[in-house]
C-alpha positions in Angstrom: 97.2 208.5 145.7 96.2 209.5 142.3 98.4 211.3 140.6 96.7 212.3 137.5 96.4 215.8 138.2 100.6 216.3 138.5 103.4 214.9 138.4 105.2 216.6 141.0 106.8 215.3 144.0 106.1 218.4 146.3 102.6 218.2 145.4 101.9 214.7 145.3 103.4 213.3 148.2 102.2 216.3 150.2 98.8 214.9 149.9 100.1 211.6 151.7 102.0 213.8 154.2 99.4 215.9 155.2 96.9 212.8 155.6 99.5 211.3 158.3 100.1 214.6 160.2 99.7 213.1 163.5 100.5 209.8 162.8 102.2 208.4 165.6 103.6 205.1 163.6 106.6 204.8 161.3 105.9 204.9 157.5 107.9 204.9 154.4 107.3 205.9 151.0 108.4 203.0 148.9 107.9 201.7 145.4 108.2 204.1 142.4 108.0 207.2 143.6 111.1 206.1 146.2 112.8 205.3 143.2 111.8 208.8 141.4 112.5 210.9 145.1 116.1 208.7 145.0 117.0 209.6 141.7 115.8 212.9 142.0 113.7 212.7 138.8 110.2 211.7 138.0 111.0 208.8 135.6 107.2 208.1 134.8 103.3 208.7 135.3 102.4 207.1 138.6 98.9 206.2 139.7 99.2 206.2 143.3 102.0 206.3 146.3 102.8 203.2 148.3 103.5 203.5 152.0 105.0 200.9 154.1 104.3 200.7 157.7 105.9 198.1 160.1 103.9 195.2 160.9 103.7 195.7 164.9 102.8 199.1 163.9 99.9 198.6 161.5 97.4 198.7 164.2 98.2 202.1 164.6 97.3 203.1 161.1 94.0 201.1 161.4 93.6 203.2 164.3 94.1 206.6 162.7 92.4 205.5 159.5 89.2 204.8 161.7 89.2 208.5 162.5 89.3 209.3 158.8 86.5 209.8 156.0 88.6 207.4 153.6 87.4 204.0 151.4 89.5 201.1 150.2 89.7 200.2 146.7 90.8 197.1 144.4 93.5 199.1 142.1 92.8 195.4 139.8 89.0 196.2 139.5 88.5 199.4 141.1 85.7 198.5 143.3 85.5 200.6 145.9 83.9 199.5 149.4 84.0 201.4 153.1 86.6 200.3 155.2 85.2 198.4 158.5 87.2 199.1 161.4 89.3 195.6 162.8 89.2 194.4 159.2 92.8 194.0 158.7 94.3 195.8 155.7 96.0 194.0 153.1 98.9 194.4 151.0 98.8 195.2 147.4 95.0 194.8 147.0 93.6 197.5 149.4 94.2 200.8 148.9 92.9 204.1 150.6 91.0 206.6 148.9 91.5 210.0 150.7 88.9 212.9 150.0 90.5 215.3 147.1 88.4 218.1 146.1 90.2 219.1 143.6 89.9 215.9 141.3 89.5 212.0 141.3 89.9 211.0 144.9 93.2 210.6 145.5 94.5 206.6 146.7 98.0 205.2 148.2 98.3 201.8 149.1 99.5 200.4 152.3 102.7 197.4 152.7 103.2 195.9 155.5 106.8 195.2 156.2 
């Protein structure tokens, strides 16, 4: 999820958890935000929120995404494309772009454990 507007964990992470309300699978915040949450301090600017889902529950995330208005973005190139249902999400190169009326579309990258 893009964090250009705020690096406050409660604001930034709320966008991800709000998106996932009702999601039946397990997920974890990983990467830079996980470290900052553990330390209790924001150590650097973050441009996304990484989450991990269980590999055997990836189908639940994909079904959840299929019911929502999201795009995929390649964070390396900035190229965006619609997510096509039943096309597996790839760890790393796929970042979900969520609609956000207050600024640039937030995104978070799914990683599969």
